[in-house]
ROGUZA-6833 format. One line per 8 residues: number of its first residue (from 1); their letters; for each residue x, y, z of N, C-alpha, C. Coordinates in steps of 0.05 Angstrom, whole numbers, padded with zeros to 5 digits. Each point is the difference from the previous one (the first is absolute). Layout:
BEGIN
NUM	a	X/Y/Z/X/Y/Z/X/Y/Z  ... $
***
This chain:
BEGIN
1	mlqpyatp	-01531/02143/00652/-00005/00025/00015/00022/00005/00022  00010/00025/-00005/00021/00006/00021/-00007/00003/00027  00011/-00014/00018/-00007/-00001/00027/00010/00029/00014  -00017/00008/00024/00012/00026/00010/00025/-00006/00016  00004/-00024/00008/00024/-00007/00016/00024/-00011/-00016  -00002/00002/-00023/00022/-00009/-00019/00024/00014/00001  00023/-00012/00000/00030/00010/00002/00005/00017/-00026  00020/00017/00004/00010/00015/-00023/00006/-00014/-00024 $
9	leklwfya	00015/-00026/00002/00005/-00019/-00018/-00025/-00013/-00015  -00018/-00007/00014/-00027/-00007/-00011/-00013/00019/-00015  -00001/00026/00013/-00015/00020/-00018/00018/00007/-00028  00024/-00001/00002/00017/00001/-00028/-00005/-00020/-00020  -00001/-00024/00011/-00009/-00023/-00014/-00027/00002/-00013  -00021/00008/00018/-00022/00005/-00008/-00010/00019/-00023  00018/00023/00003/-00002/00022/-00024/00015/-00010/-00021  00022/-00012/00003/00022/-00007/-00022/-00014/-00020/-00017 $
17	frlfcigv	-00018/-00019/00012/-00010/-00023/-00016/-00023/00011/-00016  -00017/00021/00010/-00021/00010/-00015/00010/00017/-00023  00021/00017/00007/00010/00012/-00021/00011/-00014/-00022  00013/-00024/00007/00010/-00019/-00020/-00024/-00007/-00019  -00022/-00010/00013/-00023/-00011/-00011/-00012/00022/-00023  00000/00024/00012/-00009/00021/-00018/00017/00003/-00023  00028/-00001/00005/00015/00003/-00026/-00003/-00023/-00019  -00002/-00023/00008/-00006/-00023/-00015/-00025/00005/-00016 $
25	lvflilpl	-00022/00010/00012/-00023/00005/-00013/00003/00020/-00021  00015/00022/00006/00002/00022/-00019/00017/-00010/-00026  00019/-00018/00007/00017/-00012/-00021/-00016/-00015/-00019  -00021/-00016/00011/-00017/-00016/-00017/-00022/00015/-00014  -00008/00022/00011/-00022/00012/-00014/00006/00024/-00015  00025/00010/00005/00010/00027/-00015/-00003/-00006/-00029  00011/-00023/-00012/00000/-00003/-00027/-00028/-00002/-00015  -00020/-00005/00018/-00029/-00002/-00011/-00011/00030/00003 $
33	lvivplsf	00008/00015/00020/-00012/00027/00001/00017/00018/-00022  00023/-00005/-00010/00017/00014/-00018/-00018/-00001/-00027  -00010/-00026/-00005/-00013/-00005/-00032/-00025/00017/-00001  -00014/00001/00025/-00031/00010/-00004/00002/00031/-00009  00014/00019/00012/00003/00025/-00010/00006/00004/-00028  00017/-00018/-00013/00012/00001/-00026/-00023/-00007/-00022  -00024/-00015/00012/-00022/-00005/-00018/-00016/00021/-00004  00003/00022/00016/-00017/00026/-00003/00016/00018/-00015 $
41	sadsflmy	00027/-00005/-00010/00015/00021/-00010/-00009/00003/-00031  00002/00026/-00007/-00004/00008/-00028/00025/-00004/-00016  00024/-00003/00009/00023/-00007/-00014/-00001/-00023/-00016  00014/-00001/-00021/00003/-00025/-00016/00020/-00020/00007  00013/00003/00024/00018/-00015/00006/-00003/-00004/00033  00009/-00022/00008/00001/-00007/00029/00022/00012/00017  -00005/00024/00009/00021/00018/00013/-00011/00019/00023  00017/00005/00019/-00003/00019/00017/00017/00022/-00005 $
49	pihsfslr	-00007/00027/00008/-00024/00010/00015/-00024/-00001/-00023  -00025/-00002/00009/-00023/00000/-00018/-00008/00031/-00004  00000/00006/-00025/-00005/00029/-00007/-00031/00007/00000  -00015/-00021/-00009/-00031/00007/00002/-00013/-00030/00002  -00024/00005/00005/-00019/-00025/00006/-00021/-00005/-00024  -00004/-00024/-00005/-00021/-00008/-00021/-00009/-00025/00004  -00024/-00006/-00010/-00010/-00028/-00003/00005/-00013/-00026  00017/00011/-00017/00000/-00009/-00027/00011/-00029/-00003 $
57	wyeafftn	00016/-00010/00021/00011/-00027/-00001/-00017/-00020/00007  -00023/00008/00017/-00023/-00017/00006/-00020/-00002/-00024  -00003/00023/-00011/-00015/-00001/-00027/00015/-00015/-00019  00026/-00003/-00006/00016/-00013/-00015/-00004/-00031/00009  -00001/-00007/00021/-00005/-00029/00014/-00026/-00011/-00009  -00021/00018/00004/-00024/-00015/00001/-00013/00006/-00029  00015/00013/-00020/-00010/00007/-00028/00018/-00015/-00021  00022/-00014/00012/00017/-00014/-00019/-00008/-00028/-00001 $
65	sewmdslk	-00002/-00008/-00024/-00013/-00031/-00006/00021/-00020/00011  00026/00004/00000/00019/-00019/00010/-00002/-00003/00031  -00003/00020/00013/00001/00001/00029/-00029/-00014/00009  -00022/00007/-00016/-00024/-00010/00010/-00003/-00029/-00009  00013/-00008/-00020/-00001/-00028/-00007/00015/-00015/00017  00022/00007/00012/00016/-00011/00021/-00014/-00002/00028  -00012/00021/00004/-00021/-00001/00028/-00018/-00018/-00004  -00016/-00001/-00027/-00020/-00022/-00001/00011/-00027/00005 $
73	nsmivapa	00023/-00006/-00013/00011/-00024/00002/00008/-00011/00029  00008/00021/00014/00006/-00005/00026/-00027/-00006/00017  -00019/00015/-00006/-00025/-00006/00010/-00017/-00027/-00010  00012/-00010/-00023/-00010/-00026/-00003/00017/-00018/00014  00025/-00004/-00001/00018/-00018/00010/00000/-00001/00030  00000/00019/00012/00002/00004/00028/-00025/-00013/00014  -00024/00009/-00003/-00023/-00015/00012/-00002/-00029/-00007  00004/-00008/-00026/00001/-00028/-00006/00021/-00018/00015 $
81	atllatvl	00019/00011/00002/00025/-00015/00016/-00007/00002/00028  -00011/00024/00009/-00010/00002/00029/-00021/-00022/00008  -00022/-00002/-00018/-00019/-00020/00005/00010/-00030/00001  00018/-00003/-00019/00011/-00029/00000/00019/-00004/00024  00017/00017/00008/00019/-00002/00022/-00021/-00003/00025  -00015/00014/00004/-00016/00000/00026/-00015/-00024/00001  -00013/-00013/-00021/-00014/-00022/00003/00020/-00022/00006  00024/-00001/-00012/00019/-00025/00002/00013/00005/00028 $
89	gtvaavgl	00009/00024/00005/00013/00002/00025/-00016/-00004/00026  -00026/00008/-00005/-00018/-00004/00027/-00008/-00029/00003  -00002/-00015/-00025/-00005/-00029/00004/00025/-00014/00011  00023/00008/-00010/00029/-00011/00010/-00001/00007/00029  -00003/00019/00014/00004/00012/00022/-00018/-00018/00019  -00026/-00003/-00005/-00016/-00012/00015/00006/-00033/00003  00008/-00010/-00023/00011/-00028/00000/00023/-00005/00017  00020/00020/-00003/00025/-00004/00016/-00005/00005/00029 $
97	tsadfpgk	-00017/00019/00006/-00003/00007/00029/-00019/-00023/00014  -00020/-00012/-00017/-00018/-00018/00017/00011/-00028/00001  00022/-00009/-00012/00007/-00027/-00005/00028/-00001/00005  00010/-00023/00010/00028/-00007/00005/00008/-00024/-00018  00018/00002/-00018/00006/-00023/-00016/00032/00001/-00006  00011/-00022/-00011/00027/00001/-00007/00007/00018/-00025  00019/00017/00006/00006/00021/-00023/-00013/00026/00002  -00014/00006/00021/-00014/00024/00006/00019/00022/-00002 $
105	sfmmtvli	00024/-00001/00013/00015/00024/00002/00011/00004/-00030  00009/-00024/-00012/00013/00005/-00029/-00023/00012/-00019  -00023/-00007/00004/-00023/00013/-00019/-00001/00029/00008  -00002/00004/00024/00002/00030/00007/00021/00017/-00010  00025/-00012/00000/00020/00011/-00011/00002/00005/-00031  -00015/-00019/-00013/-00007/00001/-00030/-00015/00023/-00006  -00022/00001/00018/-00022/00020/-00007/00010/00031/00003  00019/00006/00020/00009/00022/00006/00029/00008/-00013 $
113	spmvvpvv	00011/-00020/-00019/00023/00004/-00012/-00001/00023/-00020  -00022/00009/-00013/00004/00023/-00020/00004/00024/00016  -00003/00001/00025/00009/00026/00014/00032/-00001/00005  00011/-00022/-00004/00030/-00003/00007/00018/-00001/-00024  -00010/-00015/-00021/00013/-00003/-00027/00002/00026/-00010  00023/00009/-00010/00000/00028/-00018/-00019/-00002/-00022  -00013/00026/-00006/-00020/-00001/-00019/00010/-00007/-00027  00023/00008/-00004/00016/-00003/-00027/00000/-00030/-00006 $
121	ivgvgayl	00003/-00018/00018/00004/-00030/-00005/-00031/-00009/-00004  -00019/00012/00012/-00030/-00008/-00004/-00004/00009/-00027  00009/00022/-00007/-00009/00009/-00028/00012/-00017/-00025  00027/-00009/00005/00012/-00016/-00020/-00013/-00028/-00003  -00005/-00012/00028/-00011/-00024/00002/-00029/00001/-00014  -00015/00018/00008/-00029/00002/-00010/00002/00004/-00031  00017/00015/-00012/00001/00000/-00030/00010/-00024/-00013  00022/-00014/00009/00006/-00024/-00010/-00024/-00026/00001 $
129	ffaplgla	-00013/00004/00022/-00022/-00019/00004/-00026/00009/-00017  -00007/00025/-00005/-00021/00007/-00010/00003/00005/-00031  00025/00007/-00009/00001/00003/-00029/-00004/-00025/-00014  00007/-00020/00006/-00006/-00028/-00021/-00030/-00003/00003  -00014/00008/00021/-00029/-00004/00003/-00019/00021/-00016  00013/00019/-00008/-00013/00023/-00015/-00010/00018/00019  00007/00002/00027/-00009/00017/00018/00014/00025/00007  00022/00004/-00014/00020/00024/00002/-00020/00020/-00016 $
137	nsylglvm	00003/00025/00007/-00013/00023/-00017/-00031/-00004/00000  -00007/-00012/00023/-00033/00000/00005/-00007/00008/00027  -00024/00006/00005/-00011/00007/00026/00000/-00022/00017  -00008/-00025/-00010/-00001/-00022/00019/00028/-00007/00013  00021/00001/-00014/00026/-00007/00010/00005/00022/00020  -00005/00024/-00006/00007/00023/00020/-00017/-00002/00023  -00023/-00006/00000/-00019/-00003/00022/00009/-00025/00019  00006/-00022/-00013/00011/-00024/00014/00027/00006/00019 $
145	vhaalgvp	00020/00012/-00014/00022/00007/00014/-00002/00020/00019  -00016/00022/-00005/-00006/00021/00020/-00015/-00015/00023  -00018/-00018/-00005/-00016/-00014/00021/00020/-00016/00019  00018/-00013/-00013/00023/-00015/00013/00016/00018/00019  00004/00024/-00008/00013/00016/00016/-00018/00014/00024  -00023/00001/-00005/-00019/00009/00023/-00010/-00022/00019  00003/-00025/-00007/-00007/-00021/00019/00014/00001/00028  00024/00004/00000/00012/00000/00025/-00009/00018/00019 $
153	fvvitvsa	-00010/00027/-00008/-00009/00019/00018/-00028/-00008/00013  -00015/-00014/-00020/-00023/-00012/00012/00001/-00020/00021  00020/-00017/-00007/00003/-00026/00019/00010/00012/00025  00016/00020/00001/00011/00011/00025/-00019/00010/00015  -00014/00022/-00011/-00021/00015/00014/-00025/-00020/00009  -00010/-00018/-00017/-00022/-00014/00011/00010/-00021/00021  00026/-00009/-00003/00009/-00019/00018/00003/00012/00027  00008/00026/00000/00002/00017/00026/-00028/00006/00010 $
161	tlrgfnpn	-00022/00002/-00015/-00024/00003/00011/-00010/-00025/00009  00004/-00020/-00012/-00010/-00025/00010/00014/-00011/00027  00021/00009/00008/00012/-00004/00022/-00018/00008/00026  -00015/00021/-00004/-00019/00010/00022/-00022/-00006/-00005  -00009/-00022/-00017/-00028/-00012/-00006/-00006/-00017/00022  -00024/-00002/00007/-00010/-00020/00020/-00014/-00027/-00013  00019/-00019/00003/-00012/-00026/-00019/-00026/-00011/00013  -00006/00008/00026/-00025/-00008/00010/-00022/00005/-00016 $
169	lvrasasl	-00001/00026/-00012/-00021/00011/-00017/-00005/-00021/-00025  00022/-00010/-00011/-00003/-00020/-00022/-00015/-00027/00011  00012/-00007/00022/-00014/-00024/00013/-00028/00005/00011  -00007/00020/00007/-00030/00010/00006/-00015/-00003/-00026  00010/00012/-00022/-00015/-00002/-00026/-00004/-00029/-00010  00022/-00017/00007/-00003/-00026/-00011/-00022/-00017/00017  00002/00007/00025/-00020/-00013/00020/-00028/00006/-00005  -00001/00022/-00016/-00029/00010/-00005/-00009/-00008/-00032 $
177	ggnpvytf	00016/-00017/-00007/-00005/-00009/-00025/00012/00014/-00025  00015/00019/00002/00015/00016/-00019/00021/-00015/-00012  -00002/-00004/-00030/00023/-00015/-00013/00022/00019/-00004  00026/-00012/-00005/00023/00017/-00003/-00003/00025/-00020  -00013/-00001/-00018/00001/00022/-00022/-00020/00023/00014  -00020/-00012/00010/-00020/00023/00016/00013/00012/00021  00017/-00015/00018/00012/00011/00022/00022/00017/-00009  00018/-00004/-00020/00018/00020/-00007/-00012/00026/-00013 $
185	frvtlpli	-00020/-00001/-00019/-00012/00025/-00004/-00018/00014/00016  -00010/-00014/00023/-00021/00016/00020/00015/00005/00027  00022/-00016/00004/00012/00004/00029/00028/00009/-00005  00017/-00015/-00017/00029/00007/00001/00007/00025/-00017  -00010/-00002/-00023/00004/00025/-00017/-00009/00026/00009  -00022/00004/00013/-00004/00023/00011/00016/00012/00021  00013/-00020/00017/00016/00011/00021/00031/00004/-00011  00007/-00011/-00023/00026/00004/-00009/00002/00017/-00026 $
193	apgvisgg	-00026/00011/-00003/-00002/00020/-00023/00019/00022/00000  00003/00013/00025/00023/00021/-00002/00027/-00008/-00010  00009/-00025/00011/00026/-00011/-00009/00000/-00006/-00032  -00022/-00010/-00007/-00003/-00005/-00028/00002/00022/-00019  -00016/00021/00009/00000/00024/-00016/00029/00014/00002  00011/00002/00024/00026/00009/00003/00023/-00012/-00020  -00005/-00028/00000/00019/-00015/-00018/-00004/00010/-00027  -00028/00002/-00010/-00006/00007/-00027/00011/00027/-00007 $
201	lfafaasf	-00002/00018/00019/00013/00025/-00002/00028/00000/-00007  00013/-00017/00015/00031/-00002/-00001/00004/-00011/-00026  -00011/-00021/-00013/00002/-00011/-00024/-00006/00020/-00021  -00023/00018/00005/-00006/00017/-00022/00023/00022/-00005  00010/00008/00025/00022/00018/-00003/00026/-00009/-00012  00008/-00030/00007/00022/-00009/-00010/-00006/-00004/-00033  -00021/-00005/-00010/-00009/-00005/-00028/00004/00027/-00013  -00014/00019/00013/-00003/00025/-00013/00029/00015/-00005 $
209	devvvtlf	00018/-00009/00019/00026/00016/-00001/00021/-00016/-00012  -00006/-00024/-00011/00019/-00018/-00011/00008/00009/-00026  00028/00004/-00006/00011/00003/-00024/00020/-00018/-00010  00013/-00014/00014/00019/-00021/-00010/-00009/-00022/-00015  -00021/-00018/00012/-00011/-00018/-00014/-00016/00009/-00024  -00010/00023/00000/-00014/00012/-00019/00017/00005/-00025  00023/00011/00006/00021/00003/-00024/00007/-00029/-00014  -00002/-00021/00015/00007/-00028/-00014/-00024/-00009/-00015 $
217	lagpeqtt	-00027/00006/00010/-00023/-00017/-00009/-00019/00016/-00017  -00001/00028/00004/-00020/00014/-00009/00011/00011/-00033  -00017/-00002/-00015/00003/00013/-00029/-00007/00028/-00001  -00001/00013/-00022/-00008/00028/-00001/-00031/00005/00009  -00017/-00021/-00007/-00027/00006/00007/-00005/-00004/00030  00018/-00012/00018/-00002/-00007/00024/00016/00020/00020  00010/00022/-00010/00018/00017/00012/-00020/00012/00025  00014/-00005/00022/-00018/00012/00028/00013/00026/00004 $
225	lprqmfag	-00010/00015/00018/00010/00025/00011/00026/00003/00009  00011/-00018/00020/00028/-00001/00005/00020/-00005/-00022  -00009/-00015/-00019/00017/-00005/-00024/00000/00025/-00018  -00019/00015/-00001/-00002/00020/-00013/00019/00025/00011  -00002/-00002/00025/00015/00024/00012/00029/-00010/00001  00009/-00024/-00002/00026/-00010/-00006/00009/00007/-00025  -00016/-00004/-00022/00009/00006/-00029/00000/00032/00000  -00015/00014/00015/00001/00032/-00001/00028/00008/00011 $
233	ikenispt	00007/-00013/00022/00024/00010/00013/00026/-00010/-00018  -00004/-00021/-00015/00022/-00010/-00015/00004/00014/-00028  -00022/00011/-00009/00001/00012/-00025/-00003/00030/-00001  -00017/00012/00015/-00004/00028/00003/-00012/00006/00028  00015/00015/00013/-00007/00008/00029/-00021/00021/-00005  -00026/-00005/00005/-00019/00020/-00005/-00011/00004/00028  -00007/00024/00010/-00016/00010/00024/-00026/-00017/00002  -00012/-00011/-00021/-00021/-00018/00001/00003/-00024/00018 $
241	iaaaatvl	00026/-00009/00005/00006/-00024/00014/-00006/00010/00027  00006/00025/00011/-00004/00007/00024/-00031/00003/00009  -00013/00007/-00023/-00032/00002/00007/-00005/-00031/00004  00006/-00018/-00020/-00005/-00028/00008/00007/-00012/00025  00021/00008/00010/00012/-00010/00026/-00013/00012/00023  -00011/00024/-00003/-00018/00015/00018/-00026/-00016/00003  -00011/-00010/-00023/-00025/-00011/00001/00005/-00028/00016  00022/-00013/-00008/00007/-00027/00014/00007/00003/00031 $
249	ilfsivll	00009/00024/00006/00004/00004/00031/-00025/00006/00013  -00020/00012/-00013/-00027/00007/00014/-00013/-00028/00002  00002/-00018/-00019/-00011/-00024/-00001/00011/-00019/00019  00023/00001/00007/00014/-00014/00022/-00009/00008/00027  -00003/00028/00003/-00010/00010/00025/-00026/-00009/00008  -00018/-00003/-00022/-00025/-00008/00005/-00004/-00027/00009  00021/-00021/-00011/00002/-00028/00006/00008/-00003/00030  00018/00018/00005/00014/-00002/00027/-00023/00006/00021 $
257	ltlewlrg	-00015/00023/-00005/-00021/00009/00017/-00021/-00024/00000  -00006/-00014/-00023/-00020/-00022/00003/00010/-00022/00018  00025/-00007/-00003/00014/-00024/00014/-00001/00010/00031  00005/00025/00007/-00001/00007/00027/-00029/-00001/00012  -00020/00007/-00017/-00027/-00004/00006/-00011/-00029/00007  00011/-00018/-00019/-00001/-00024/00001/00008/-00017/00023  00027/00013/00008/00013/-00012/00026/-00014/00008/00025  -00012/00026/00000/-00015/00004/00023/-00028/-00014/00001 $
265	rsekmrta	-00009/-00004/-00021/-00026/-00018/-00003/00008/-00028/00008  00020/-00015/-00007/00007/-00024/00005/00004/-00005/00029  00013/00020/00013/00005/00002/00032/-00027/-00002/00012  -00019/00015/-00007/-00027/00001/00012/-00014/-00024/-00001  00002/-00010/-00024/-00015/-00027/-00003/00014/-00024/00013  00028/00002/00001/00012/-00022/00015/-00007/00001/00031  -00002/00026/00007/-00006/00005/00030/-00029/-00010/00005  -00019/00006/-00018/-00026/-00008/00006/-00001/-00033/-00005 $
273	asaa	00013/-00011/-00017/-00002/-00031/-00002/00013/-00011/00025  00020/00012/00011/00013/-00013/00025/-00020/00005/00022  -00012/00023/00003/-00017/00000/00020/-00026/-00020/-00001  -00006/-00004/-00025/-00022/-00019/-00003/00005/-00029/00008 $
***
């Protein structure tokens, strides 16, 4: 906030910094805003200016069997990968946060390495590993790799939530006769649930949007929506792609709003637990 006694140089820096931030936001958001009007164009090509508006490309998207099959595959793979990543990531985060042991830092590095390693390398390695096992061109192989890509998001968000967790609550449960499993599901999990759900949403978004690994592992029957969009851009640029992109943008907005709501809820629960 600009102070009333600020010097002219401080005022200049104040407004210049905010103008720079607005410019960065416009630069990042403008490509998204450009594609949305094109999805309502009646023209047969992606071009400006738009001569007339129509919902024909949304009709083409929701009535075309290839697009609907790819959307169905995404809704099969992404939830399954999210469930697996959430369970594994939560268990790993709880174990790494609650105990100290040799190699802890190395294990954390290994768990979050899929966020750092280029996705192309992950795709090639996964194909070379899964192909001899017969898991290439299968839903199982695709779900497992997508889950591996989503685990780091869950580990990071749950670990961050556990840093504000009061361990005295676990001790109180144990002193009252609660076993570790009962304590986890009745005490720990409800308090870290916002972090778990946030990590799961990030894992879902990573899986739903993933295309590189899918190109290596998925066969024609496992084509996901991003891969179908990639194929459409490569073979025939149709405005239907703009409609599909707009659907994904709306889906991402819903995810972001959900994450913001969970963040606020997590802060309230953390404040209440600290007061208790």
